[in-house]
C-alpha positions as CSV (number, residue, x, y, z in Angstrom):
1,M,11.2,-38.9,-49.1
2,A,10.8,-35.5,-51.5
3,T,14.6,-35.0,-52.5
4,F,15.9,-31.4,-54.3
5,S,19.0,-30.3,-55.3
6,Q,19.2,-26.8,-54.0
7,T,21.6,-24.1,-53.9
8,P,21.2,-21.1,-52.0
9,S,17.7,-19.6,-52.7
10,E,14.4,-19.3,-51.5
11,L,12.8,-22.4,-50.2
12,N,8.9,-23.0,-49.2
13,I,8.2,-25.7,-47.0
14,E,4.8,-27.4,-46.1
15,A,4.2,-28.9,-42.8
16,V,1.2,-30.9,-41.7
17,L,-0.7,-30.1,-38.2
18,G,0.1,-32.6,-35.3
19,T,2.7,-34.5,-37.0
20,N,6.6,-34.5,-36.9
21,F,8.4,-32.7,-39.6
22,L,11.9,-33.3,-40.8
23,C,13.9,-32.0,-43.5
24,S,17.7,-33.0,-44.0
25,L,20.1,-30.9,-45.7
26,N,23.1,-32.6,-47.9
27,F,25.9,-30.0,-48.0
28,D,28.7,-31.2,-50.6
29,T,31.4,-30.4,-48.4
30,S,32.1,-30.6,-44.1
31,I,30.1,-28.5,-42.0
32,S,31.8,-29.5,-38.7
33,A,33.1,-25.6,-38.5
34,Y,29.6,-24.2,-38.4
35,T,27.1,-23.6,-36.0
36,F,23.4,-23.4,-37.1
37,D,19.9,-21.6,-35.9
38,A,16.9,-22.0,-37.9
39,G,13.4,-20.3,-36.6
40,I,9.8,-19.3,-38.1
41,V,9.3,-15.9,-38.1
42,L,5.3,-15.7,-36.5
43,N,4.9,-12.2,-35.8
44,E,7.1,-8.9,-37.0
45,Y,5.1,-6.2,-35.4
46,P,5.0,-4.3,-33.1
47,S,7.5,-7.0,-31.9
48,Q,9.4,-10.2,-33.5
49,V,7.9,-13.3,-32.2
50,V,10.2,-16.4,-33.3
51,F,9.3,-20.1,-33.2
52,P,12.7,-22.1,-33.2
53,I,13.2,-25.0,-35.8
54,T,15.5,-27.7,-34.3
55,A,18.9,-27.8,-36.4
56,T,20.7,-30.9,-35.7
57,K,24.1,-31.8,-37.0
58,V,23.8,-35.8,-38.0
59,T,27.0,-36.2,-39.6
60,S,29.7,-34.0,-41.2
61,N,27.8,-33.3,-44.3
62,I,24.3,-33.6,-43.0
63,L,22.3,-31.2,-41.0
64,N,18.3,-32.0,-40.0
65,L,15.9,-29.4,-39.8
66,S,12.7,-31.3,-37.5
67,L,9.4,-30.1,-35.5
68,N,8.1,-32.8,-33.4
69,Q,4.4,-33.4,-33.5
70,S,3.8,-31.2,-30.2
71,Q,5.4,-28.1,-31.8
72,T,3.6,-28.4,-34.8
73,N,0.5,-28.6,-32.6
74,D,1.6,-25.4,-30.6
75,I,2.4,-23.4,-33.7
76,G,-0.7,-24.1,-35.5
77,V,-2.3,-23.8,-39.1
78,I,0.0,-20.9,-40.9
79,S,0.6,-20.0,-44.3
80,N,2.8,-17.4,-45.6
81,K,5.4,-17.1,-42.7
82,K,8.9,-16.5,-43.5
83,W,11.6,-18.9,-41.7
84,Y,15.6,-18.8,-42.0
85,L,18.3,-21.0,-41.5
86,N,22.0,-19.1,-40.2
87,W,25.3,-20.7,-40.3
88,T,28.0,-18.8,-38.2
89,Q,31.3,-19.4,-38.1
90,G,34.3,-17.5,-36.5
91,G,31.9,-15.1,-35.1
92,N,30.7,-14.5,-38.3
93,K,26.8,-15.2,-38.9
94,Q,25.1,-16.0,-42.4
95,T,21.6,-16.5,-43.6
96,I,22.0,-19.5,-46.0
97,L,18.7,-20.2,-46.7
98,S,15.0,-19.0,-46.2
99,G,11.4,-18.8,-47.8
100,R,8.1,-19.4,-46.7
101,F,6.8,-21.8,-43.9
102,Q,3.1,-23.4,-43.8
103,I,1.8,-25.9,-41.8
104,S,-1.8,-27.5,-43.4
105,D,-4.6,-29.6,-41.7
106,I,-4.1,-32.0,-44.3
107,P,-1.0,-31.7,-46.9
108,I,-1.7,-30.4,-50.7
109,G,-2.7,-33.1,-52.8
110,Q,-3.8,-35.8,-49.4
111,N,-7.5,-36.7,-49.9
112,S,-7.6,-40.1,-47.5
113,G,-5.9,-41.2,-44.5
114,T,-5.8,-39.9,-40.9
115,L,-2.9,-37.9,-39.6
116,A,-1.4,-40.2,-37.6
117,D,-0.8,-41.8,-41.3
118,I,0.6,-38.9,-42.9
119,N,4.3,-38.0,-42.6
120,I,4.9,-36.6,-45.9
121,S,6.8,-33.2,-44.4
122,T,10.3,-34.9,-45.1
123,Y,12.8,-33.3,-47.5
124,D,16.0,-34.1,-48.4
125,I,17.6,-30.9,-49.6
126,N,21.2,-31.1,-51.6
127,I,23.1,-27.9,-50.6
128,N,26.3,-26.3,-53.2
129,V,28.5,-24.8,-49.9
130,S,30.6,-23.3,-52.6
131,A,27.5,-21.2,-54.2
132,I,27.1,-20.0,-50.5
133,S,30.3,-18.6,-49.9
134,A,30.2,-16.8,-53.4
135,S,27.0,-15.2,-53.5
136,G,25.6,-15.7,-49.7
137,A,21.6,-16.9,-49.5
138,T,19.2,-14.9,-51.5
139,G,17.1,-12.8,-48.7
140,A,13.2,-14.2,-48.3
141,T,10.8,-12.4,-50.9
142,G,9.0,-9.4,-48.5
143,L,5.8,-10.2,-47.3
144,T,2.9,-10.4,-50.8
145,G,-0.1,-8.4,-49.5
146,A,-3.4,-10.0,-49.2
147,T,-3.4,-12.6,-52.1
148,G,-2.0,-15.7,-50.5
149,L,0.8,-17.7,-51.7
150,T,0.4,-19.7,-54.9
151,G,1.3,-23.4,-54.2
152,A,4.3,-24.3,-55.1
153,S,4.4,-26.1,-58.7
154,G,5.4,-29.9,-58.2
155,T,9.2,-30.8,-58.5
156,T,10.4,-32.6,-61.9
157,G,11.2,-36.3,-61.4
158,I,14.5,-37.1,-61.6
159,A,15.4,-38.5,-65.3
160,G,15.9,-41.9,-65.1
161,A,19.6,-43.6,-66.8
162,T,17.8,-43.9,-69.7
163,G,16.5,-40.2,-69.9
164,A,12.8,-41.1,-69.1
165,T,11.0,-37.6,-67.9
166,G,9.9,-38.4,-64.3
167,L,6.4,-37.7,-63.3
168,T,5.4,-34.1,-63.1
169,G,4.2,-33.2,-59.4
170,A,0.8,-31.6,-59.3
171,T,0.5,-28.3,-59.4
172,G,-0.1,-26.7,-55.8
173,V,-3.1,-25.4,-54.6
174,T,-3.3,-21.8,-54.9
175,G,-3.2,-20.4,-51.4
176,S,-6.6,-18.5,-50.1
177,T,-6.7,-14.6,-49.8
178,G,-5.0,-14.5,-46.5
179,P,-7.2,-11.9,-44.4
180,T,-5.4,-8.4,-43.5
181,G,-4.8,-9.0,-39.6
182,P,-7.0,-6.3,-38.0
183,T,-5.2,-3.4,-36.3
184,G,-4.9,-4.3,-32.6
185,A,-7.2,-1.7,-30.5
186,T,-5.4,1.1,-28.5
187,G,-5.0,-0.4,-25.1
188,L,-7.5,1.2,-22.9
189,T,-6.5,3.6,-20.7
190,G,-6.8,2.8,-17.2
191,A,-9.3,4.3,-15.3
192,T,-8.2,6.9,-13.0
193,G,-7.7,5.7,-9.3
194,A,-11.3,6.0,-7.8
195,G,-9.7,7.0,-4.4
196,S,-12.0,9.9,-3.4
197,T,-10.7,12.9,-1.1
198,G,-10.8,11.5,2.5
199,I,-13.5,12.9,4.6
200,A,-12.0,16.0,6.8
201,G,-12.0,14.4,10.1
202,A,-14.9,16.1,12.3
203,T,-13.9,19.2,14.4
204,G,-12.8,17.7,17.6
205,F,-14.9,19.2,20.8
206,T,-13.8,21.9,22.8
207,G,-12.4,20.5,26.1
208,A,-15.2,21.2,28.8
209,T,-13.7,24.3,30.7
210,G,-12.5,22.2,34.3
211,P,-14.7,23.4,37.2
212,F,-13.1,25.6,39.8
213,G,-11.7,24.5,42.5
214,L,-13.4,25.6,46.0
215,T,-12.4,28.8,47.2
216,G,-10.9,28.3,50.5
217,A,-12.5,29.0,53.7
218,T,-12.9,32.4,55.0
219,G,-11.4,32.5,58.6
220,T,-13.8,32.9,61.2
221,G,-13.7,35.8,63.6
222,G,-12.6,35.2,67.0
223,P,-15.7,35.4,69.6
224,S,-16.7,38.8,70.7
225,G,-15.3,39.7,74.2
226,A,-17.6,39.4,77.1
227,T,-19.6,42.4,77.9
228,G,-18.2,43.9,80.8
229,A,-20.3,43.4,84.0
230,T,-22.8,46.5,84.8
231,G,-21.5,48.7,87.2
232,D,-23.4,48.4,90.6
233,A,-26.1,50.8,91.0
234,G,-24.9,53.7,93.4
235,A,-26.5,53.4,96.9
236,T,-30.0,55.1,96.6
237,G,-29.9,58.4,98.4
238,A,-31.7,58.5,102.0
239,S,-34.9,59.9,101.8
240,G,-35.4,63.3,102.7
241,S,-37.4,64.1,105.1
242,P,-40.5,65.1,104.3
243,G,-40.7,67.9,102.4
244,G,-36.6,67.7,102.3
245,A,-34.5,67.8,99.5
246,T,-34.3,64.6,97.2
247,G,-31.3,62.6,97.4
248,A,-27.8,62.3,94.6
249,T,-28.5,60.0,91.7
250,G,-25.8,57.3,92.0
251,A,-23.2,57.2,89.8
252,S,-23.2,54.7,86.7
253,G,-21.0,51.5,86.8
254,V,-17.9,51.3,85.0
255,N,-18.2,49.2,81.9
256,G,-16.5,46.1,81.5
257,A,-13.6,45.9,79.4
258,T,-13.7,44.8,75.5
259,G,-13.2,41.2,74.8
260,A,-9.8,40.5,72.5
261,T,-10.5,39.7,68.8
262,G,-10.2,36.2,67.8
263,V,-7.1,34.6,65.6
264,V,-7.8,33.0,62.1
265,S,-5.3,30.1,61.6
266,S,-3.0,30.2,58.7
267,T,-4.0,26.6,57.6
268,P,-7.2,25.9,58.9
269,S,-8.6,22.5,58.8
270,F,-12.4,22.0,58.8
271,T,-14.6,18.7,58.6
272,T,-17.8,20.1,57.7
273,I,-18.3,23.4,56.0
274,S,-21.8,24.7,55.8
275,V,-22.9,27.7,53.9
276,S,-26.2,29.1,52.9
277,G,-26.4,30.7,49.5
278,E,-23.3,30.9,47.3
279,A,-20.1,30.7,49.0
280,A,-17.0,32.5,46.9
281,F,-13.6,30.9,48.3
282,G,-11.2,32.9,45.7
283,I,-9.4,31.9,42.6
284,P,-8.6,28.3,42.4
285,V,-4.8,27.4,40.9
286,Q,-4.2,24.1,39.0
287,T,-1.5,22.0,39.4
288,K,1.4,20.7,36.3
289,S,3.0,17.9,36.3
290,S,5.9,16.9,34.2
291,P,6.5,13.1,33.9
292,S,8.6,11.4,31.8
293,I,8.0,8.0,29.6
294,A,9.9,5.2,31.1
295,T,10.1,2.1,29.0
296,N,7.2,3.1,26.9
297,A,5.1,3.2,30.0
298,L,3.3,6.4,31.3
299,S,1.5,6.7,34.6
300,L,-0.5,9.5,35.2
301,D,-1.1,10.0,39.2
302,L,-4.0,12.4,39.3
303,A,-4.2,13.0,42.8
304,I,-1.0,15.4,42.3
305,A,-1.8,17.2,39.2
306,T,-4.4,18.7,36.8
307,L,-1.8,19.5,33.9
308,F,0.2,16.8,32.8
309,S,3.0,18.1,30.2
310,V,5.0,15.3,28.3
311,S,8.2,15.2,26.2
312,L,6.5,12.0,23.2
313,D,10.1,10.4,22.3
314,Q,9.2,6.7,22.4
315,D,6.1,4.3,21.6
316,V,3.6,4.5,24.8
317,T,1.2,3.1,27.3
318,V,-0.9,5.3,29.0
319,T,-2.4,4.7,32.5
320,F,-4.3,7.0,34.9
321,S,-4.4,6.4,38.4
322,S,-6.0,8.0,41.8
323,P,-9.1,9.5,40.1
324,P,-11.8,11.0,43.0
325,D,-14.2,8.8,44.0
326,S,-18.1,8.5,41.9
327,P,-20.1,10.6,41.9
328,K,-17.5,13.6,42.1
329,V,-16.7,15.2,38.4
330,F,-13.2,15.5,37.5
331,S,-11.2,16.7,34.7
332,F,-7.4,17.2,33.9
333,M,-5.4,17.8,30.3
334,L,-2.7,16.1,28.7
335,Q,-0.1,17.6,26.9
336,F,2.2,15.6,24.3
337,I,5.0,17.4,22.7
338,A,6.6,15.8,19.3
339,D,10.0,15.5,19.1
340,G,9.9,14.9,15.1
341,T,9.4,10.8,15.0
342,G,5.7,9.2,14.9
343,Y,5.1,7.1,17.8
344,I,2.2,4.4,18.8
345,T,0.0,5.7,21.5
346,T,-2.1,3.0,23.4
347,W,-4.6,4.5,25.5
348,P,-6.6,3.2,28.5
349,A,-9.4,0.7,27.5
350,S,-11.5,3.0,30.0
351,V,-11.1,6.0,27.4
352,K,-13.8,7.0,25.0
353,W,-12.8,9.2,21.7
354,P,-15.9,10.4,19.6
355,S,-16.9,8.3,17.3
356,A,-15.1,5.9,18.9
357,T,-11.8,7.3,16.8
358,P,-8.5,7.5,18.9
359,P,-6.7,10.7,17.4
360,T,-3.5,10.6,15.0
361,I,-1.1,12.3,17.3
362,T,1.0,15.2,15.5
363,T,4.7,14.1,14.5
364,T,6.4,17.5,13.7
365,N,9.3,18.3,16.1
366,G,7.9,20.9,18.9
367,K,4.6,20.8,18.3
368,I,1.7,20.1,20.8
369,D,-1.2,18.2,21.0
370,T,-3.5,19.1,23.8
371,F,-6.4,16.8,25.2
372,T,-8.9,16.6,28.1
373,F,-10.3,13.9,29.5
374,I,-13.5,13.8,32.1
375,T,-15.1,11.1,34.4
376,H,-17.8,11.1,36.6
377,D,-17.5,7.3,38.0
378,G,-14.6,7.3,39.3
379,G,-12.3,6.5,36.3
380,T,-14.4,3.9,35.4
381,N,-15.5,5.4,31.7
382,W,-13.3,8.2,30.9
383,F,-14.4,10.6,28.0
384,G,-11.5,12.1,26.1
385,I,-11.8,15.5,24.3
386,V,-9.1,16.8,21.7
387,N,-9.0,20.7,22.6
388,G,-6.4,21.5,19.9
389,Q,-3.2,20.0,17.7
390,N,-0.2,21.1,15.8
391,Y,0.3,24.3,18.3
C-alpha cells in the first residue's frame, strides 16, 4: 500500500483495468458530520458525463474511495481525466481534493504477472482538515492541450528513524500525446418524409339518366254508333200504260241515328297493350321518399319510390328491397344529408363500386352526396355511381 501525506491540493491517481481500486483517506479529525461524493469526469462537452466513485466512511476519521473490477472494466482505459471529491456540511458543498485519473492496461513499472495478480491501485492518504477549512481545495488544473500527462514522480520513501533516505520512486512514464478527439459530425438532417401527394380520385361516372316511365295508355274511343238502317225503298210506281207517263221515284229511306260516343275510363286497367311503332304516353313523374335511419339500419323499399332523401345522423347499414325481377332494368337515387359528424356507412354486399372502392361520405353539416344504383338481374348485382358530392 502506497502512503502519502496530503493537504488540500491536486492528487493524480492510477488504477488498473479489470482490478479493484481502493484509496483510503485518513483525516486528522472526525468527519462524522460530513457527507461525501466523488466522481470521474469522462466527458465535459457538449454535456458533462460523470462516472461516480464509491465514497464510504469506514470510521469517524477514514473515508474509502473505491471502484470494483466491473466498474474499471466499464470505464475502460483512460488518461488525463479529471476527478474530484466533495464534502457537504449544513448545506455547504466544498471540493476538498481533485486531480487527474488514469486507468491503464498494465500499471507503470509493472512488467510481469497477470492482471489477476496485480492490485497496486491502493492508496493511503493523510488529510489535514484544518488546512482544508482554512484554504479550500485547489481547483484541478485545466486540461493541457494535446500533450499527454507526464507520469507522476515516484514519492520519496519515508525517512527511517535513523534518517535513512527511502528509495526514490521510479520516474513515471511520460504519457503519450493524447490525440485530439475528432469533432463530432453534424447529425444528418432527417430526410423529408417521402409521402407523395395522394393521387386524386377519378371523377365518378355521371349517373345514367333513369329510364322514362311508360306513358299512360291513351283511352280508346267508344265504338262508333251503328249505322242507321237504310230506309225502305219506295214502291215502284206502276208502269204506265204503253206510252203513258213514268211513275214518280220513291222517296229515300230515313238515315239511322248516329251511335253514342264511347266513354274513356279515368282509371283504365289493361292486361296487355299492343302497339305498333313508337308509343308515347306523356312525361313520367318519379316518387320521393324520406326514410329515417333506425338503430343504425336503413331499408330502402324500391316498390314505393325511386329517389330517397336521408339525413345521415348515425352509423348505418343499408339494405335494398323489392327490385323488379330480371331482366328488367331498374335504377334509383339515394341522397345523404350530412350533420357535421363522420359516420360509417356499410353498403349491401351486392353493390359494386368503380375500382372496388366505396366513396368517402361528406361530413360537412348540411352538405349532400347523391348516388345512383342500377340493376338488370333483379338486385343480384347493383352498380353504384357517384353523381356528385358536397353539394
